[in-house]
C-alpha positions in Angstrom: 31.2 61.4 63.0 30.4 63.9 60.6 27.1 63.2 58.4 26.4 63.8 54.9 23.4 63.4 52.5 24.2 60.1 50.7 24.0 59.3 47.2 20.7 56.9 46.2 21.5 53.6 46.8 24.1 54.0 49.8 22.8 54.2 53.6 23.5 57.3 55.6 25.3 55.3 57.6 27.9 54.3 55.0 29.1 58.0 54.9 29.2 58.8 58.7 32.7 60.3 59.3 35.1 61.4 61.9 35.9 64.7 62.2 38.8 65.9 65.1 38.6 68.4 67.8 41.5 70.1 67.1 41.5 72.6 69.9 44.7 73.0 71.4 47.1 72.1 68.4 45.7 74.3 66.2 46.5 77.6 64.7 44.7 81.2 65.1 41.5 81.6 62.6 43.8 83.9 60.7 46.2 81.4 59.5 43.8 79.6 58.1 43.1 82.0 55.3 46.1 83.7 55.3 48.8 81.0 55.7 50.9 80.1 52.7 49.3 76.9 51.3 51.2 73.7 51.1 51.8 71.8 47.7 48.9 70.1 46.5 49.7 65.8 46.3 49.4 66.4 42.6 52.3 68.2 42.5 54.8 66.2 44.6 56.9 63.9 42.2 55.5 64.8 39.2 57.0 63.7 35.9 59.7 66.7 34.7 57.3 66.7 31.0 54.0 65.8 29.7 50.4 66.7 30.5 49.4 65.5 33.7 47.5 62.2 33.9 43.5 62.1 34.8 44.4 61.2 38.5 47.1 64.3 39.0 44.1 66.4 37.6 41.6 65.2 39.7 43.8 65.6 42.5 44.5 69.2 41.7 40.8 69.9 41.6 40.2 68.6 44.6 43.2 70.5 46.5 41.5 73.7 45.1 38.0 72.9 46.1 39.3 72.2 49.8 41.2 75.4 49.7 38.0 77.1 48.5 36.2 75.5 51.8 38.6 76.7 54.1 38.4 80.7 52.3 35.0 80.4 52.5 34.1 78.6 55.7 31.6 76.7 53.9 31.0 73.9 55.9 27.5 73.0 57.7 27.0 71.8 61.4 24.0 69.3 62.1 23.3 67.9 65.7 22.0 65.1 66.7 19.9 64.5 69.6 21.6 61.7 72.4 18.7 60.5 75.2 18.5 59.2 78.4 16.9 55.3 77.9 15.2 55.6 80.8 13.3 58.9 80.9 13.2 59.9 77.2 14.8 63.3 77.9 17.4 64.7 75.7 21.0 64.6 77.7 23.2 66.8 74.8 23.8 66.4 71.1 26.5 65.0 68.9 28.2 68.1 66.5 28.3 66.4 63.3 29.6 68.2 60.1 29.1 67.9 56.1 30.9 69.9 53.1 29.1 71.8 50.1 26.4 69.8 48.5 27.3 70.5 45.4 31.0 69.9 45.7 32.9 66.7 45.8 33.6 67.4 48.9 30.2 67.3 50.5 31.5 63.6 52.1 33.1 64.1 55.5 35.6 61.0 53.9 36.4 62.6 50.8 36.9 66.0 52.7 39.6 64.5 55.0 41.3 62.2 53.1 42.0 65.2 50.8 43.0 67.4 53.5 45.3 64.4 55.1 46.7 63.8 51.2 47.5 67.9 51.6 48.9 67.9 55.0 45.7 70.5 55.8 44.2 68.4 58.2 44.7 70.4 61.5 43.4 73.5 59.4 40.0 71.9 58.3 39.7 70.3 61.8 40.6 73.3 63.4 37.0 75.2 61.0 34.9 72.0 61.7 35.3 72.8 65.4 34.5 76.6 65.0 31.5 76.2 63.3 29.9 73.3 65.3 30.8 75.4 68.4 29.4 78.5 67.0 26.3 76.8 65.9 25.8 75.2 69.4 26.2 78.3 71.0 23.5 80.3 68.3 20.7 77.8 69.2 21.4 77.5 72.2 20.9 74.1 72.7 20.3 71.8 75.8 22.7 69.8 77.5 25.8 68.6 76.5 28.1 68.9 73.4 29.3 65.5 72.6 32.6 66.5 70.0 34.8 64.1 67.8 38.5 64.1 68.3 41.0 62.5 66.8 43.8 61.2 69.6 46.6 62.0 66.5 45.7 65.8 67.1 45.9 65.5 71.0 49.4 64.2 70.9 50.9 67.0 68.3 54.1 68.6 70.0 53.3 71.7 69.4 50.0 71.8 72.0 48.9 75.2 73.2 47.1 74.8 76.0 44.5 77.1 77.1 43.0 78.1 73.5 40.8 75.3 73.8 39.2 76.9 77.3 39.7 80.6 75.8 37.7 79.9 72.3 34.8 77.6 74.2 34.2 80.3 76.5 33.7 83.3 73.8 31.0 81.6 72.9 29.3 81.3 76.4 30.1 77.8 76.5 30.7 75.9 79.8 33.6 73.3 79.5 31.7 71.0 82.1 29.0 70.9 79.2 31.6 70.1 76.2 32.8 66.2 76.0 35.6 65.2 73.9 34.9 62.2 71.7 37.9 60.5 71.0 37.8 58.1 68.1 40.8 56.1 67.0 42.1 56.0 63.5 45.4 54.3 63.7 46.7 50.8 65.0 48.9 52.2 67.8 49.5 55.3 70.2 51.6 57.0 73.1 49.3 56.0 76.0 51.6 57.2 78.5 51.0 60.9 76.0 47.5 60.6 75.9 46.7 59.9 79.5 48.5 63.5 80.2 46.3 65.2 77.2 43.5 63.5 78.4 44.1 64.9 82.5 45.3 68.2 80.5 41.5 68.5 79.6 39.9 67.2 82.2 41.4 69.8 84.9 40.0 72.2 82.3 36.6 70.5 82.9 36.1 68.6 80.0 34.7 65.2 80.2 36.3 62.3 78.0 34.2 59.6 75.5 35.5 56.7 73.4 33.7 56.7 70.3 32.6 53.6 68.4 33.5 51.3 70.9 34.3 47.6 69.4 35.1 48.7 65.7 38.8 50.0 66.2 42.0 48.5 66.1 42.2 48.8 70.3 39.2 50.4 71.6 39.5 47.9 75.1 43.1 49.4 75.7 42.0 52.9 75.1 39.3 52.0 77.6 42.0 51.0 80.1 43.9 53.5 79.8 42.1 56.6 79.8 39.1 55.8 82.0 36.8 57.7 80.2 33.6 58.9 81.5 31.8 57.7 78.4 32.0 54.8 75.9 29.9 54.9 72.5 28.9 51.3 70.9 29.7 51.3 67.3 26.2 51.3 65.7 27.7 47.7 64.4 26.8 45.9 67.1 23.0 47.8 67.9 21.6 47.5 64.5 20.0 43.9 64.3 20.6 43.6 68.2 17.2 42.1 68.7 18.1 39.1 65.8 21.6 38.5 66.7 22.9 36.7 69.8 26.4 37.4 69.4 25.3 41.5 69.4 23.5 40.9 72.3 26.1 39.2 74.6 28.9 41.7 73.3 26.8 44.3 74.1 26.0 42.7 77.7 29.3 42.3 78.2 30.5 45.9 77.6 28.0 46.9 79.9 28.8 44.5 82.7 32.7 46.4 81.9 31.2 49.8 82.5 28.9 49.2 85.3 32.1 47.8 87.2 34.2 50.6 86.1 31.5 52.9 86.9 31.3 54.5 82.7 28.4 55.8 80.9 26.8 54.0 77.7 26.1 55.2 75.0 24.4 52.9 72.2 24.7 54.8 69.0 22.9 53.5 65.6 19.3 53.1 66.7 17.3 52.6 64.1 13.8 50.2 65.1 11.8 50.5 67.9 13.0 46.6 68.8 16.7 47.9 68.8 15.2 51.0 70.9 13.3 48.6 73.2 16.0 45.8 73.9 18.7 48.5 74.6 16.8 49.8 77.1 16.2 46.9 78.8 19.6 45.9 78.7 20.1 49.2 81.1 22.2 51.1 78.6 22.3 54.7 79.9 21.7 56.7 76.6 21.1 56.1 73.3 20.9 57.8 69.8 20.0 57.0 66.0 17.7 57.6 63.4 14.8 56.2 65.3 14.8 58.6 67.7 16.1 61.8 66.0 18.0 62.1 62.7 20.8 65.2 62.5 19.4 67.8 61.9 20.9 71.6 61.4 18.2 72.9 64.3 17.6 70.0 65.9 14.5 69.4 68.3 14.5 70.2 72.0 12.2 67.0 72.5 12.0 63.5 71.1 9.2 62.5 69.1 5.7 61.2 70.8 6.2 57.8 69.6 9.6 56.9 70.6 8.3 59.0 74.4 5.7 56.5 74.2 7.3 53.4 73.5 10.2 53.9 76.3 6.9 54.6 78.6 5.8 51.1 78.0 5.6 48.2 80.7 6.6 45.5 78.6 9.9 44.0 77.5 12.0 43.0 74.3 12.3 39.6 73.4 16.0 38.5 73.2 17.2 37.0 70.2 17.2 33.1 71.3 17.4 33.5 74.7 20.4 32.9 76.3 20.9 29.9 78.0 23.8 28.8 80.9 26.7 27.1 78.9 27.7 23.3 79.9 30.0 23.0 82.4 32.1 20.6 80.9 34.7 23.0 79.0 37.4 24.4 81.4 40.7 27.1 81.0 43.0 24.3 79.0 40.8 25.0 76.0 42.1 28.8 76.1 45.5 27.6 76.7 48.7 29.3 75.0 51.7 28.7 75.0 54.2 31.9 75.4 57.8 32.3 76.4 58.6 32.3 80.1 61.6 33.8 81.7 63.6 34.0 85.0 63.0 36.3 87.6 66.5 37.7 87.1 65.7 38.3 83.4 66.8 41.8 82.3 63.9 44.0 80.9 65.8 44.5 77.9 66.1 41.1 77.4 62.4 40.6 77.5 61.4 43.4 75.1 63.5 41.4 73.0 61.7 38.7 73.1 58.9 40.6 72.0 60.8 42.5 69.3 60.9 38.9 67.7 57.5 37.6 67.4 54.9 40.8 67.0 52.2 39.1 68.1 53.4 38.0 70.9 51.3 40.2 73.8 52.6 38.3 77.1 55.4 36.9 78.8 55.2 34.8 82.0 57.8 35.2 84.7 58.3 31.6 86.4 60.6 30.7 89.2 61.7 27.0 89.3 58.4 26.3 87.7 55.9 28.5 89.3 54.5 31.6 87.8 55.3 34.9 89.5 53.9 37.8 87.3 53.1 38.8 84.1 54.7 41.3 81.6 52.2 42.7 78.8 53.7 43.8 75.5 51.7 47.1 76.0 53.1 47.5 79.3 56.6 46.9 78.5 56.5 49.2 75.7 54.7 51.9 77.6 57.7 51.9 80.2 60.7 52.1 77.8 58.3 54.8 75.6 59.1 57.3 78.1 62.3 59.6 78.3 65.1 57.3 79.8 63.2 54.7 80.9 65.0 52.5 78.9 68.7 53.4 80.2 67.5 53.2 83.7 65.9 50.2 83.6 66.5 48.0 80.7 69.3 45.9 82.4 67.4 45.5 85.6 65.9 42.5 86.1 62.2 42.3 84.7 60.0 41.9 88.0 60.3 46.1 88.0 58.1 45.7 85.1 56.1 42.6 85.5 52.4 42.5 87.2 53.2 41.1 90.5 49.8 39.9 90.9 48.6 38.4 88.1 45.3 36.5 87.7 46.1 32.1 88.3 43.6 29.8 87.6 43.9 25.6 87.6 43.3 24.1 84.1 40.4 22.4 85.2 38.6 25.9 86.7 35.3 25.7 84.4 34.9 28.7 82.0 32.1 30.0 84.1 33.9 30.1 87.2 36.8 31.7 85.6 34.3 34.6 84.0 32.9 35.0 87.2 36.9 35.6 88.5 37.4 38.0 86.3 34.3 40.1 86.7 34.7 40.1 90.6 38.7 41.0 90.5 40.6 44.2 89.1 39.8 44.8 85.9 43.6 44.7 85.0 43.2 41.4 84.9 40.4 41.8 82.1 43.4 43.2 79.5 46.5 41.5 80.9 44.9 37.8 80.7 45.1 35.1 83.5 47.9 32.2 83.8 47.0 29.2 83.5 48.6 26.3 86.2 48.7 22.4 86.7 48.1 21.9 90.5 50.9 25.4 90.7 52.9 24.4 88.2 52.9 26.6 85.0 51.5 25.6 82.1 50.8 29.0 79.6 48.5 31.8 79.7 45.0 32.6 78.7 42.8 36.0 77.6 39.7 37.7 78.2 38.8 37.6 74.3 38.7 33.8 73.7 37.0 32.9 77.0 34.3 35.4 75.7 34.3 34.0 72.4 34.1 30.4 73.9 31.5 31.3 76.2 29.6 33.0 73.9 29.8 30.3 71.3 28.3 27.7 74.2 25.3 29.9 75.1 24.9 30.2 71.3 25.0 26.4 70.5 23.0 25.3 73.6 20.4 28.0 72.7 19.9 27.1 69.0 19.3 23.5 70.2 17.1 23.8 73.3 14.7 21.9 71.1 16.4 20.5 68.3 13.2 19.7 66.3 11.6 23.1 66.4 14.9 25.5 67.0 12.6 26.9 69.5 14.0 28.0 73.1 13.6 25.4 76.3 12.6 25.4 79.8 15.9 27.6 81.0 15.1 30.4 78.2 11.5 30.3 79.2 12.0 30.6 83.0 14.6 33.3 82.3 11.8 35.1 80.2 9.0 35.1 82.9 11.4 36.0 85.5 12.5 39.1 83.3 8.3 39.7 83.2 7.8 39.4 86.8 11.2 41.5 87.7 10.4 44.4 85.6 5.9 44.0 86.8 4.9 43.5 83.3 1.4 42.7 82.7 1.4 39.6 80.2 -0.5 36.1 79.3 0.9 32.9 79.7 -0.8 30.4 77.4 0.0 26.8 77.7 -0.4 24.9 74.3 -0.5 21.1 74.3 -2.0 18.5 71.5 -5.0 16.3 71.7 -4.9 12.7 70.7 -1.0 13.2 70.0 0.3 9.5 70.7 -1.9 7.1 68.9 -1.0 9.6 65.9 2.5 9.4 66.2 1.7 5.5 67.1 -0.1 4.6 64.2 1.2 7.1 61.3 4.9 6.9 62.5 7.6 8.8 64.3 8.0 11.3 61.5 4.4 12.2 60.7 4.8 13.1 64.7 7.4 15.3 64.2 6.0 17.4 61.2 2.9 17.7 63.5 5.2 19.3 66.0 7.1 21.5 63.7 3.4 22.6 61.8 2.6 23.4 65.6 5.5 25.3 66.4 5.3 27.6 63.0 1.8 28.7 63.5 2.4 29.7 66.9 5.3 32.0 65.7 3.0 32.8 62.7 0.6 34.1 64.9 2.4 36.0 67.2 4.3 39.4 67.2 8.1 39.0 66.8 8.7 42.0 69.2 6.6 41.4 72.2 5.8 37.5 72.2 7.9 34.7 73.3 7.4 31.4 71.8 9.0 28.4 73.7 8.9 24.5 73.2 8.6 23.1 76.8 9.2 19.9 75.2 7.2 16.9 73.2 3.9 18.2 72.1 3.7 21.1 74.6 4.4 24.9 74.2 4.0 27.7 76.1 3.6 31.8 74.8 4.4 34.6 76.8 2.3 36.9 75.3 2.6 41.1 76.0 0.2 41.7 72.8 -2.6 43.1 73.9 -5.1 41.1 72.0 -3.3 38.2 72.8 -7.3 36.5 73.0 -7.6 37.3 69.0 -3.7 35.6 68.2 -5.3 32.4 70.3 -8.2 32.1 67.8 -6.1 33.1 65.0 -3.6 29.7 65.9 -6.7 28.0 66.5 -8.4 28.2 63.4 -5.1 27.5 61.4 -3.9 24.7 63.6 -7.5 23.2 62.5 -6.7 23.9 58.4 -3.3 22.7 58.4 -3.6 19.6 60.2 -6.4 17.9 58.2 -3.8 17.6 55.7 -1.8 15.1 57.5 -4.9 12.5 57.1 -6.8 10.9 54.2 -9.8 12.0 52.8 -12.2 9.1 54.3 -10.1 10.2 58.0 -10.9 14.3 58.0 -15.0 12.9 56.5 -15.6 11.3 59.3 -13.5 13.3 62.0 -10.9 10.3 63.0 -9.3 7.1 62.1 -9.8 3.6 63.6 -6.8 1.5 64.8 -6.5 -1.5 67.0 -5.3 -1.5 70.6 -2.6 -3.3 72.3 -5.5 -5.7 73.1 -6.6 -5.7 69.8 -9.5 -4.2 69.9 -11.3 -1.4 67.1 -10.8 2.1 68.4 -12.1 5.3 67.1 -9.1 8.2 67.5 -10.4 11.7 66.9 -8.4 14.1 64.8 -4.9 15.7 66.4 -6.6 18.9 68.0 -4.8 21.7 70.2 -5.8 22.8 73.6 -4.8 26.4 74.9 -4.9 27.1 78.5 -4.6 30.9 79.3 -3.8 32.8 82.5 -3.5 36.3 82.7 -0.6 37.4 85.0 -1.3 40.7 86.7 2.2 42.4 88.4 3.2 41.4 92.0 0.7 38.5 91.7 3.5 36.1 91.1 6.7 35.6 92.9 8.7 33.3 90.1 8.6 31.3 87.0 7.3 28.3 88.7 4.1 29.5 89.9 3.5 30.9 86.5 4.4 27.8 85.0 2.1 25.9 87.1 -1.2 28.2 86.8 -0.7 28.0 82.7 -0.5 23.9 83.6 -3.6 24.2 85.0 -5.4 26.1 82.6 -4.4 23.2 79.6 -6.0 20.7 81.6 -9.4 22.2 81.9 -8.9 23.3 78.0 -8.4 19.3 77.6 -11.9 18.6 79.0 -13.5 19.7 76.0 -13.0 18.2 73.1 -12.1 20.0 69.5 -9.7 22.8 69.4 -10.2 25.0 72.5 -8.9 28.0 74.7 -9.7 27.7 78.1 -9.3 31.4 79.5 -8.8 31.0 84.0 -10.0 34.4 85.0 -9.3 33.4 88.2 -5.8 34.4 87.9 -6.6 38.3 87.7 -9.5 40.5 87.6 -8.5 42.6 84.5 -8.1 41.8 81.0 -7.5 43.1 77.6 -11.2 43.1 75.7 -11.2 40.8 72.8 -11.1 41.2 69.8 -14.3 43.5 68.2 -16.6 41.2 65.7 -14.6 38.3 66.4 -15.5 34.8 64.3 -14.4 31.4 66.0 -15.0 28.1 63.6 -17.9 25.6 65.3 -15.4 23.1 66.1 -13.0 25.7 68.0 -14.5 26.4 71.3 -13.7 28.9 73.8 -13.7 27.9 77.5 -14.0 30.7 80.1 -13.9 30.2 83.8 -15.3 33.3 85.3 -14.9 32.2 89.1 -15.1 28.9 88.9 -18.4 29.3 86.3 -17.9 27.4 83.5 -19.0 29.0 79.9 -18.5 27.0 76.5 -19.2 29.4 73.4 
């Protein structure tokens, strides 16, 4: 991707574009300046008479400016660091480019658009490549150099093998330090030739990366075909990942595939600390983005201290609406698609005609007397027939010669969770080829991994969103999952159990709507007084909540919660009830009983690494602290200091309302303040 300085009012990311690393298919440097320039696009099909219209005049001007850029080498190289997400070490730089600042071709988008319109893409790409490589060598930057490459260039028929290697070595750069970063820009490629080209560059010492995974036309197919050493997740899925469960699920899925295939993952477009920490926690290998470092003509050799400090923190990121295990009610039948099926003796030509007649068809099943025996994918068929003489040799032969003879077959009653596990633990081709669905061994149809991922993601989102339909806060499963993540990462935290006192008579006397309002109020106050990037708020059920604090000032936050609750809950009572601190009502025996105003009890337990081994133990300790808090009337905070010897110091000059009580239990001695 190439970078430019955007005009006011536009994000810099809107102007990130790709230039190609045209190494082996490009002319000599002298050809750029001496070769005859092609006719500008504005002169093509020009009317025989009359002056040109404004668009034609602009095309002529842009063509002239493009010629000037090539003649005077008027491009600048920038470099953006890529870091190891665990250590913070810079492992390399992505080479970027921008045009002259005083030119309408300053934007790489415009630069390459004009180049394509005038059949000059190769020359422009060659100049970009030369400038980036030369500047990288001059700066003596450490680590690897990531160069964007268009697959179209790799597939040029007039490729000159070896020129790339010679040119890079002239600059003193070891090919093992260069990563060819492929960015797709069209819907389809000759994957057979692309694999050969990738193998050619690997043999010279280069490695391969796929850029903008998730953005293009067929990036998963490109991943499967080329088996790159790196994949870069498109910035769309990284920006706001801490607030979007769908993006989180997508990135988690990509990471799982990468781990299975031995591919290293780079997250692009990290712009906030919350995104940085979440990407780190997901186990993503590398990252880049403006929060780490902006592209620069003379980039830094180490990351900023605030980024290094954030990566070194033991705290973990908060997942957006923690994913809950999806219900087991959905089965493979939900994914069923009807596709044509053919007998094993059907010719390959006949199968090819079936694909030709339906451009959207991706799979044909091979079925013998109702029993599935194989799958043929569009990609496989077209790839085979695209090779020289393949159609002549195999066109009339049975389709079994082209089919996948060992497809993944599952029964219609298989749960989606079980099916997902089968795909993850089976050969990776099934992820791209799909699977056959049967009914007691009889062929029904097919399904694909894209639909499976969509269904599982949707179920997880629904389950997470309605874990508690009243407050929309995560319930017991995500609470336990988050505690487990804290324990596994050896993070110091505070588990704070929150419970309403005297809630039942309030709910019985004033009605469930008033009771629901009080519960929603409590949940909202807990959220408002917590750090959304560090602290997790969950709704256990009824009037019980839990806060998992990573904030160092958690004790002051608890006091703020109590003060805010005391003020807010008073608005749910008439003046006379507030004045006497409660209300009278008859019990079931008809006796007149006084009920205090609803108050909030907080029981806090500080958890040290390896102090507890399970979420159950943490929850039990917090529940016990809550019981101690409820023994004191009014809004109360109880801190069980027996659970840990170390704690964050209380906030200086802390002010507590008289009705708010803090009960501390240091080694069984209770002290009220």
